[in-house]
LODRENKOL-829825 format. One record per residue (C-alpha): x, y, z; residue in one letter. Coordinates in steps of 0.02 Angstrom, whole numbers, plus 32768, in hexadecimal, padded with zeros to 4 digits. Example, Ala and Ser with C-alpha at 12.3 -4.5 7.8 and 13.67 -1.06 7.14 Angstrom:
82677F1F8186A;82AC7FCB8165S;
END
This chain:
DD5731588F08X;DD43310C8E6CX;DCC5308F8E8DX;DC6B312B8EF0X;DC5D31978E54X;DC2430EC8DF7X;DB8D30E08E59X;DB7B31A68E4FX;DB80318A8D9BX;DB0D310A8D9FX;DA9731618E08X;DA8031F98D88X;DA5D318B8CFAX;D9C931448D64X;D97D31DD8DB0X;D9D2325F8D2CX;D93532D78D3FX;D94732DB8DECX;D9F133048DE9X;D9C2338D8D5EX;D93E33E98DC4X;D99D33CD8E6FX;DA4634328E19X;D9BE34AE8DD3X;D96F34C38E83X;DA1234EB8EBBX;DA2B35688E3EX;D99335CB8E61X;D9C135C88F2CX;DA6F36188EFFX;DA1D368A8E95X;D99836978F02X;DA0736BB8F9BX;DA7237348F24X;D9DE37AC8F2FX;D9CE37A28FD1X;DA5537BD9029X;DAD137EB8FAAX;DB3438768FD8X;DBB738F58F68X;DC2D38CD8EFDX;DCF139548F23X;DD6239888E9BX;DDEE39A68F1DX;DE6B391D8F5AX;DE8C39499008X;DF3238E99067X;DF3E38F99135X;DFE039449152X;E00439C990C1X;E05D3A5A90D8X;DFC73AA89082X;DF573A6990F9X;DFC13A8A919BX;DFB93B509159X;DF073B62911CX;DEDC3B1191A9X;DF333B9F91F1X;DEED3C1A9199X;DE3C3BEE91D9X;DE7A3BE59281X;DEE23C929273X;DE6E3D0791F0X;DDBD3CC591D3X;DD833CB5913EX;DE233CA690DDX;DE2E3BF190E8X;DD863BDD9070X;DD9F3BAD8FBFX;DD9D3C098F47X;DD6D3BFD8E88X;DD863C8E8DF7X;DCFB3CE28D92X;DD263D3D8CD6X;DCE03DAE8C86X;DCFF3DDE8BCAX;DCA43E1D8B48X;DC7C3DCA8A8AX;DCC03E598A2FX;DD623E8D8AB2X;DD283F368ADDX;DD113FA68B76X;DC873F428BECX;DC013FC28BEFX;DBB440208C86X;DB293FB28C5CX;DB7A3F118C59X;DBF73F478CEFX;DB413F4D8D67X;DB053EBA8D40X;DBAA3E5C8D58X;DB933EB68E1DX;DAF83E838E30X;DB123DC68DE9X;DBA63DC38E74X;DB353E038EF2X;DABA3D958ED7X;DB383CF48EE3X;DB7B3D3C8F92X;DABC3D0F8FCCX;DAD03C6C8FA4X;DB053C0A905EX;DBB23BC09067X;DBE13C4E8FF9X;DC4F3CC3907CX;DC633D648FE8X;DC753D958F45X;DCF73DFF8F13X;DCBA3E838E84X;DD213EA28E1BX;DCFF3F578DEDX;DCF53F798E9FX;DD943F3D8EC5X;DDDA3FAF8E47X;DDA1403B8E71X;DDCC40198F14X;DE79400B8EE4X;DE6540AA8E84X;DE1F41108EFDX;DECA40C38F75X;DF3640FC8EECX;DED0419B8EF1X;DEF241A88F92X;DFAD418F8F86X;DFBD420B8F22X;DF5B42838F77X;DFB3425B900DX;E06542878FC1X;E03043218F7CX;DFE743519028X;E09143069054X;E0ED437B8FFDX;E07C44189010X;E09243EF90CDX;E150440490C6X;E15044879045X;E0D844FF90D1X;E13F44BD9168X;E1D644F390E6X;E17845AB90DFX;E15C45A1918AX;E20F456D91ACX;E23C46139143X;E1DB46829197X;E20A4637924FX;E2C546619226X;E2A146FC91DDX;E23A472E9290X;E2CF46C192DCX;E34D47359285X;E2EC47D692CCX;E2F54794935CX;E3A1478A9368X;E3A748349319X;E352488A93B2X;E39B482A942BX;E44F486C93E7X;E402491393E9X;E3B149159493X;E48148DD94E8X;E4CD49529474X;E46049EA94DEX;E46C49949584X;E53049A5955CX;E5394A589523X;E4A04A7195C1X;E52C4A2F9649X;E5A04A7795F5X;E55E4B0A960BX;E5214B0996B5X;E47A4B0F9686X;E4454A51968AX;E3EF4A4C972DX;E3824AE396F7X;E3464A629667X;E35449D596A2X;E29049C0969DX;E28249DC95E9X;E31B496E95CAX;E2BE48E39631X;E223490B95ECX;E27848E99529X;E2CC48649556X;E22747E49598X;E1D2483B94F5X;E27647DA9497X;E268474F9514X;E1BC473D94EBX;E1DC47449430X;E24346BE9437X;E1EE4638948FX;E15B4668942BX;E1D046449399X;E21745999400X;E17C45679415X;E14B45739355X;E1EC45199338X;E1C7448C93A8X;E10A448A9348X;E14E44A2929BX;E1CC43F892D2X;E13D43A192EFX;E0F843B29253X;E177437891F3X;E19842D69265X;E0D742C59251X;E10142EE91A1X;E18A426D919EX;E12841E591F3X;E09942059164X;E11B420190E0X;E15D41629114X;E0AD41029115X;E08C41429077X;E11940FD9045X;E0EA405C907BX;E034405F9022X;E0A240888F9AX;E10F40048FA3X;E07E3F8F8FBFX;E0383FE48F1EX;E0D23FA18ED2X;E0BD3EF08EFCX;E01B3EEF8EC9X;E0243F3A8E2EX;DFF53EA38DD4X;DF723E738E20X;DEE23EB88DB2X;DE213E8B8DA8X;DE033ED88CFEX;DE6D3EDD8C86X;DED63F688C26X;DE4F3F858B95X;DDB03F598C13X;DD593ECB8BADX;DD903E3B8C21X;DD683E4B8CE4X;DD843DB18D86X;DD0A3DA18E10X;DD3D3D1F8E9FX;DCBC3CC08EF5X;DCFF3C9E8FBEX;DCC03C08900AX;DCA83BE890ACX;DCF83B3790A3X;DDB33B08905EX;DDCC3AAB8FD3X;DDD439FF8FFFX;DD303A10904EX;DCBA3A828FDDX;DC103A308FB6X;DC013A008EFFX;DB563A558F15X;DB733AE98F53X;DBF33AFE8EC4X;DB6B3AB48E3EX;DAEB3B458E8FX;DB7B3BCC8E74X;DB9B3B9D8DBFX;DAE33B6E8D90X;DAC13C308DC5X;DB693C6B8D61X;DB023BE78CCCX;DA723C3A8CE8X;DAB33D008CDAX;DA7B3D5B8C21X;DAE13DE78C10X;DAE93E2B8B6BX;DB8F3E3A8B12X;DBEC3DDC8B95X;DC1C3D1E8BACX;DC233CD78C5FX;DCAE3C398C89X;DCFC3C1B8D22X;DD823BA68D75X;DD853AF98DB9X;DD613B1E8E67X;DC9E3B3E8E25X;DCAF3ACC8D8FX;DCCE3A378DE3X;DC4239BF8D8BX;DC4139058D6EX;DB98390F8D10X;DB85386C8CB7X;DC0637D48CF7X;DBEE37B88C28X;DC1937F38B87X;DC2837F38AD1X;DCDE37A18AEDX;DCB237268B76X;DC1F36E58AFFX;DC9936E88A60X;DD0736778AD8X;DC6C360C8B0AX;DC3E360A8A47X;DCF535BE8A19X;DCDE353D8AA5X;DC4A34E18A79X;DC82350289ACX;DD22346E89F3X;DCAC33FD8A4BX;DC38340A89C6X;DCDE33CD8967X;DD1D334289D6X;DC8032F589F4X;DC433313893DX;DB893329897AX;DB3233C089BCX;DAD333738A51X;DB65333F8AA7X;DBBF33D68A87X;DB30342D8B05X;DB4033CF8B8BX;DBE434138BD2X;DBB434C78BB1X;DAFB34A38C11X;DB5B34568C85X;DBDE34DA8C9BX;DB6135728CA6X;DAEB351F8D39X;DB9034E88D91X;DBD435BB8D73X;DB32360A8DA9X;DB0C35A38E27X;DBBD35CC8E70X;DBCB36798E4CX;DB2D369A8E80X;DB5336478F37X;DBEF36928F5EX;DB8A37358F13X;DB16370C8FAFX;DBA9373D9032X;DBE837D28FF3X;DB7338439076X;DBDE37F59104X;DC7D37DE90B6X;DCEB38619054X;DD09382D8FA2X;DD5B387D8F0CX;DCFA38AF8E5CX;DD5F381C8DFBX;DD4C37868E7CX;DC99375C8E11X;DCE337498D6DX;DD7B36F38DB0X;DCFA36648DE8X;DC8436848D31X;DD4736608CE2X;DD6B35E18D40X;DCB335818D4EX;DCB035948C90X;DD4B35518C62X;DD6634BF8CDFX;DCAE34858CDEX;DCAF34788BFBX;DD57342E8C39X;DD3633A78CACX;DC9133778C54X;DCD9335F8BBAX;DD5B32D18C07X;DCC8324E8C3AX;DC68328A8BAEX;DCFA323F8B35X;DD2131C68B9DX;DC5F318E8BA7X;DC65319E8AE1X;DCFD31238ACAX;DCB830B48B39X;DC1730A68AF2X;DC7930A48A39X;DCD62FF68A83X;DC2B2FA08A9DX;DC062FD18B4CX;DB402FC58B92X;DB1B30918B9AX;DAFD30938C4EX;DB89302F8C78X;DBF330A98C1EX;DB9F31428C64X;DBD330F08D0EX;DC8130BB8CEAX;DCA331698CA3X;DC6131BC8D2BX;DCE031488DA6X;DD83314E8D35X;DD7B320B8CCEX;DD2232368D7FX;DD9D31FF8DEFX;DE2132618D8DX;DDB9330E8D87X;DD8C32F38E38X;DE5B32F08E59X;DE78335B8DCBX;DDF233E78E14X;DE5233BE8EB3X;DEEA340C8E80X;DE8D34A28E44X;DE3534B78EE6X;DED334AB8F58X;DF3335208EDBX;DEA135AE8EF0X;DE9435948FA5X;DF4635998FC6X;DF1A36528FB2X;DF03365E9049X;DFA9365C9098X;DFD436F39041X;DF96376A90BEX;DF3137CD902DX;DE7237D59060X;DE4037F48FD4X;DEB337798F68X;DE7636FB8FE4X;DDB537148FB8X;DDE037098F08X;DE35365A8F2BX;DD9D36188F90X;DD1436598F18X;DD8236288E8FX;DD9835698EE0X;DCCE35718EFEX;DC9235858E4AX;DD3F34E28E27X;DCDF34748EAFX;DC3D34B08E7FX;DC7334678DBCX;DCB633D58E00X;DC0833978E57X;DBA633B38D98X;DC2333658D4CX;DC2232D48DA9X;DB5C32D18DD5X;DAFC33488D4CX;DB5B32FE8CABX;DB3032328CD2X;DA8732798CF4X;DA9632E98C35X;DAEA32358BE8X;DA5A31DD8C1FX;D9E132518BC4X;DA2632698B31X;DA38319E8B34X;DAA1316C8A99X;DA9B320A8A36X;DB41322C8A97X;DB76320489EFX;DB4D32238953X;DAF731BA88B4X;DB9B3189887AX;DBD8314D8901X;DB5D310A8955X;DB5B309888BAX;DC1D305B88EFX;DC07303A89A6X;DC5F2F7F89C4X;DCCF2FA08930X;DD722F6D8925X;DDA5300988F1X;DD97304C89B9X;DE1E2FD889E6X;DEAF30228A25X;DF37301E89BEX;DFE42FD989A0X;E06E305589EDX;E137308A89DAX;E1A030F38A3BX;E1DD319F89EDX;E28931B189A3X;E30831E18A43X;E346327089D3X;E29232D989C1X;E28332D08A91X;E32D33238A88X;E2FC33998A09X;E24B33B08A53X;E28333CE8B06X;E317344A8AD8X;E29634B18A5DX;E21534A98AF5X;E27034E18B68X;E2CF35718AF1X;E22735B48AB2X;E1F235B28B6BX;E27C360B8BAEX;E28136938B1EX;E1D536C78B51X;E1E236D18BE1X;E26137538BD2X;E20137F38BE1X;E1CA37AE8C94X;E26037E28CD3X;E22A38A08CC7X;E17D38778D05X;E12C39158D6EX;E09138F78DE2X;E00C398B8DEAX;DF4139AF8DDCX;DF1639E58D36X;DEE03A998D21X;DE5F3B028CB6X;DEF93B048C19X;DED23A468C12X;DE1E3A488C09X;DDB23A328B71X;DDB43ACF8AFDX;DD033AF48B05X;DCF83AB98BD2X;DCEE3B7C8C3AX;DD7D3B418CA3X;DDED3B508BFAX;DD913C038BC4X;DDB63C4C8C8DX;DE5C3BFA8C8BX;DE8B3C3D8BDCX;DE353CE08BE9X;DE933D038C83X;DF343CE28C57X;DF1E3D4A8BC1X;DED53DE48C1DX;DF313DD58CA6X;DFC43D5B8CB0X;DFE93C9D8CC2X;DFFC3CB28D74X;DF463CF68DA5X;DEF93C5B8D96X;DF573C088E1DX;DF863C868E98X;DFCE3C3A8F62X;DFAC3C7C8FF2X;E0583C92905DX;E04B3CAE910CX;E0CC3D0C9171X;E0D43CD69242X;E14D3D6192A3X;E1A73D2E9330X;E1493DD19389X;E0B53E2F9362X;E0B73EDE9303X;E0853F839351X;DFE73FBB930BX;E02840469296X;E0DA3FE5925AX;E0483F4E920CX;E04B3FA7916EX;E10B3FB49158X;E1123EFF9190X;E0B13EC89101X;E1153F409087X;E1BC3EF590D6X;E1743E5490B5X;E1313E59901DX;E1C83EB88FC7X;E22A3E20900CX;E1AB3DA38FA8X;E1B53E0F8F18X;E2713DDA8F14X;E25B3D0E8F18X;E26A3CE28E4CX;E1B23CC78DDBX;E1523D388E5FX;E0EC3DB78E08X;E07E3E0F8E87X;E0723E138F41X;DFD13E6C8F91X;DFB53E4D904AX;DF283DEB9086X;DEF93DDF9135X;DF403E2091E2X;DF1E3DBE9282X;DEE63E29931BX;DF723DFD936CX;DFEB3E4892E1X;E05F3DA392EDX;E00A3D519225X;E0033DB49198X;DFC93D5590ECX;DFE03D7A9036X;DFB63D468F91X;E03B3D268F09X;E0273D268E6CX;E0AB3CB48E28X;E0F63CCC8D79X;E0993C3E8D32X;E0073BCD8D32X;DFE33B528DCAX;E01C3AB88D90X;E0C53B058D39X;E1733AD88D66X;E1A63B828D9FX;E0FE3B788E21X;E1243AEA8E69X;E1DF3B1E8E7CX;E1B83BC88EB6X;E1413B588F3EX;E1D53B0A8F72X;E24F3B9B8F93X;E1D43C008FFBX;E1C93B7A9063X;E27F3B429070X;E29C3C0890A1X;E2363C02913DX;E2673C2891C1X;E2A43CC79140X;E33B3CE0917BX;E3F63D429144X;E44A3DFE9142X;E3A83E3A90D0X;E31F3DF89149X;E3903E3091EDX;E3823EEE9191X;E2D83EDF914EX;E2B33E979208X;E26D3DED91DAX;E2E13D97923DX;E27F3CF79278X;E1F83CFC91F8X;E17F3C4991D3X;E1483C3F9131X;E0CA3BD19103X;E0603BAC9051X;DFA73B979029X;DF2E3B808F9DX;DEF43B0F8F06X;DF9D3B178EC4X;E01F3AEA8F5AX;DF8A3A718F7EX;DF883A028EDCX;E05A3A0A8EECX;E04939DF8FA7X;DFE439428F62X;E045391A8EC1X;E0DB38FF8F36X;E08238A68FC4X;E03F38248F37X;E100381F8EFFX;E13537F28F80X;E0CF376F8FA6X;E0F037158EF0X;E17A36AA8F1CX;E12D36748FD1X;E098363F8F5AX;E10435E68EE4X;E14F357B8F64X;E0BF35428FADX;E07635198EEDX;E11F34D38EC8X;E11D34618F79X;E06D343E8F69X;E08233EF8EB8X;E111337E8EE6X;E0B233398F64X;E01A33238EF0X;E06532EE8E75X;E0F0326B8EB4X;E02C32148F16X;DFE832158E6EX;E08631DD8E06X;E0DE31688E6AX;E18D31CD8E3CX;E20D32368E5EX;E242327C8DB5X;E17E327E8D71X;E143331E8DCFX;E1F633668DC5X;E1DC335F8D0DX;E12733AB8D26X;E15334298DA3X;E1F634738D40X;E18234658CABX;E0E134E08D14X;E170355B8D3BX;E1AA35668C86X;E104357F8C4CX;E0C135F78CC8X;E15536508CB1X;E14436658BECX;E08B36908C1EX;E0D337278C8CX;E146374B8C02X;E0AA373D8B79X;E05337BB8BE6X;E0D2384A8C28X;E0FA38478B42X;E04838928B2AX;E01338C88BAEX;E08639308BFBX;E10B39438B55X;E07139598AEAX;E0A638D48A6DX;E00B38B089F7X;DFC4392F8A4CX;DF25393D89C2X;DEED389089CBX;DEEE38898A78X;DE9939488A91X;DF2539608AFEX;DF4D3A308ACDX;DFA63A618B53X;E03539E68BB7X;E02939E68C5DX;E06C396E8CFFX;E03038CD8D0BX;DF7F38AA8D6DX;DFD3389D8E1FX;DF7E38078E4AX;DF6437B78DA7X;E01B374C8DA1X;DFE436FD8E43X;DF2F36C58E1BX;DF6D367E8D68X;E01736328DCBX;DF7635C18E3BX;DF0A35BC8D9EX;DF95357B8D3EX;DFB634F78DB1X;DF3F34AF8DC0X;DF09349E8D1DX;DFC334758CFFX;DFAB33D08D6EX;DEFC33A38D1EX;DF62339B8C6EX;DFF5333F8CC0X;DF6B32B48D08X;DF0932A78C67X;DFAA32758C0FX;E00632328C84X;DFB331DD8CDFX;DFA631658C2EX;E04931468C35X;E04E311D8CD9X;DFCE30A98CC4X;E02730478C1EX;E0B930428C62X;E0832FF28D0AX;E01B2F7E8C92X;E0B72F428C42X;E0D12FC88BB9X;E1912FEA8BAAX;E1AD30AD8BF5X;E1D530F18B3FX;E14030908AF1X;E0C930CD8B81X;E0E9318D8B5EX;E0B331828ABBX;E00A31108AF9X;DFEB31A18B68X;E012320E8B0EX;DFB531C38A80X;DF06319F8B0FX;DF0232528B44X;DF5B32CA8ACBX;DE9A32EF8A7CX;DE1F33238B19X;DEBE33758B4BX;DEC233E38AADX;DE1033F48AA5X;DE1F34398B56X;DEA0349A8B52X;DE4C34F18AC5X;DDB435048B26X;DDFE35458BBCX;DE6835B78B4FX;DDD435FB8AEAX;DD62360F8B94X;DDF036708BE9X;DE2F36DB8B48X;DD7737168B3CX;DD9F37818BCDX;DE3137C28B84X;DDBB38448B17X;DD49385D8BBBX;DD0238FD8BD6X;DD3D39048C88X;DE01392D8C78X;DE4438D18D08X;DE1538288CCDX;DE5D38318C28X;DF15380E8C62X;DEC837708CDBX;DE79373B8C27X;DF0637538BC8X;DF6B37028C3EX;DF0E36588C59X;DEFD364A8BCCX;DFB3363C8B7EX;DFD935EB8C0DX;DF63355D8C01X;DFB335588B32X;E05335528B78X;E04334D68BF4X;DFCE34758B83X;E00B34618AE7X;E0D6348E8B0CX;E0F734308BB4X;E08C33B78BCAX;E07F33698B1CX;E12A33938ACDX;E1A233AA8B42X;E176334E8BEBX;E16932968B6DX;E20732D38B12X;E26332E38BC8X;E1F1322E8BFCX;E23831D68B57X;E2E3320F8B85X;E2D931EA8C3EX;E291312A8BFBX;E26C30CC8CAFX;E2BE31228D0DX;E23E31A58D13X;E1CD31438D83X;E24231128DFAX;E21131248EB2X;E27230E38F57X;E231304A8F92X;E209309A9050X;E19F31308FDDX;E14030B28F96X;E102303B9023X;E0D930F8907EX;E081313B8FEEX;DFC131088FFFX;DF7330C28F26X;DF0B315D8EFAX;DEEB30F38E55X;DEAE31C38E0BX;DE6E31588D5EX;DE1F30DE8DB5X;DE70304C8D6BX;DE382FC38DFDX;DD7930188DB4X;DD992FE38D14X;DDF32F3A8D13X;DD372F038D76X;DCDB2F558CF5X;DD362F3C8C48X;DD062F8C8BB0X;DCE62F2B8B1AX;DD752F1D8A9AX;DE012F348B4AX;DE312E878B0BX;DE752EED8A72X;DEC52F718A9FX;DF232EFA8B3AX;DF622E938AA0X;DFB52F0C8A47X;DFFF2F568ADDX;E04E2EAF8AE8X;E08D2EA58A34X;E0D52F4D8A45X;E1262EF98B06X;E15E2E6D8AA3X;E1B02ED78A22X;E2052F298A81X;E23F2EC68ADAX;E28F2E508A4AX;E2EA2F018A04X;E3312F138AC8X;E3D92EFB8A96X;E3E42F8E8A05X;E346301A8A36X;E34930078AEEX;E40830378AE8X;E3FB30BB8A84X;E34830FE8A95X;E31530E48A02X;E26F306D89B9X;E25230538908X;E1A6309388B5X;E1922FB6889BX;E0C32FA788B4X;E09130458882X;
END
């Protein structure tokens, strides 16, 4: 590989303009492909097989339209006064226009809903009054009937008495006909009274049925009392836009069309804001923070190179690489579901590794030119040595990112694949375009002062001695303790997706969220859809009673504020309800509520049996439920992915360093820096520490896919730094330098470039901490702080200290394994021996002197691990 890269470097120098124009042509093709074939990006992350997705599909199948996404629109007066009639009419007209947009299934007019609710309440009140009037009328009728029956009974008694007298007097036969006529008249009266009694009884039964139905309606009204669309002071109103597609397949174009309609609304004295279901936008992948990050990276490059021209080369090459990688990936967004964060990750990685990889090659070339090597030969050799390390380092990042596909989470796999493509392009750019650009600028890769010192003896390698063992012990202990302390907050990590409260205060989503919370309660920002599947269908006249029973049961669950029926299937065995929790969608109480509802399925117990709800299966869906499911799924795959990454790191490092202990040290250091990064992220974004500095005005759960992305990317970058530092230690050790001195040799040879690379990487990632995209901020912070921890604590302090303590044992490898492993020669040592740098003899002499010095004092130094600073 090193020889091939050497030839590629020499070719790029000879055909510099051809290489440059070729890459610009690829950039143009990628941009054209994106414009021609690019599709839409989604703000939602779906995971197949979650409970929310199952219930959503059930809602779509059983209750057409309820499975679609719903966005909230908030209308609020500027002065806090009640909405005027004119303002109400304009709001209703605006929502009616939105209802005509293709893809919008319906809208909810807050004033129509309030009027309907008031009408329903009035009807219930009228019904209650009518029932009371009916009962009064029945009571009066019953009184009259009882009086008539008493009168009839008195007549019957008189007739019976007259008959008895007639019989006693022997005159009955003569008056029998008259008695029969009177009896018939009384019987007819009794029959009429019986008919009237039956009519009164039927009326009473009908009133009882109406009263029961009225009571069920009142129970439903009471359960839904806290669900309002117009605030009590009438200054705020909530409208809703219901889409045909669900949240996971809703297109950005449709949301943008609805948002444009709302943004264009000109309702005098009314602010119009809307929720993230409508406002999901990724306008501009690069913001002010990202630009500042790149400028800091440029400043670091200028300081490192002490010249402006060479400092611009990594920036130029990385921008070309990012353009190709991101535009090329987005060209497939029309056929692949791609999250809106995906291209942002590509930009972050493309910029960071693109700058760093070019830096490694340019830095090697500058050292060789300073040592007196011929320009073109130096470019080729730098590409074959540092470029070979770049290819291997990039391969580790590729493996880590592509391994995201093993999680089985589609959007995460796509993110990893796009990130891997951007890193691959960065590697190809580094080993082809960077040599071409170096050839174009020639000796101007050095400043004027540096060019005057080419070949000077001051550029030879200095004499080295090992660090004191006490310092190694202290360094190792302090480093481990510091990282473990910083990692403590990770123990309380909660995963979730940011809600409107986490957005920038000037964002429409934040304004909508706070307005709803203030006027209606935080739970209105994330209502749940709860379904109830009955063992058997109910009769048509039992639907309202069943709804009322289910609503009452749901109201009895902790943290449920309101329940409203949302639909009933044609078979009347499937009911849906809107359930409003007490807190926002990302709160712990809402998460607990979702788990509680699911744990109660099927409903059982004495109370359930008494209410006729035994065996009812519950399901929970909605945006808040979906976020909870996705977060749980991501948390579940974290251990698997960590095991894959750790396993890969061990295999790769054993192959590179031909050692057992060095890979274990490197992997343990990676795990330490990883959990320290998690701890710092939790402290800031979940606990709210230093919130004002990082723009965290409302702490919440950590972005649910941030840990796994940070894990993958940080693994690749950690292996980069391990490679550039420890490979130098190995080279020195293999060439005869004592183990402890080799540690210093590798550290001194690589720390400058790794320091610059880490600062650049952290600057680029750190720029995204202040991104206008809320979901990107914890991602950028986790990567930035993770790089700093890994580079400056793990690789430059902890690893050298432990390797010093291990001494020659650090490089132990079983002989049978040594025979099986191929020689990868990451640093291109064989190539370097065939293309020696001027001044190497001096460097070798210094190393030999150091070796002789340590050998002469082996009786003392090897026993204690100490080396006096004799030649410093």
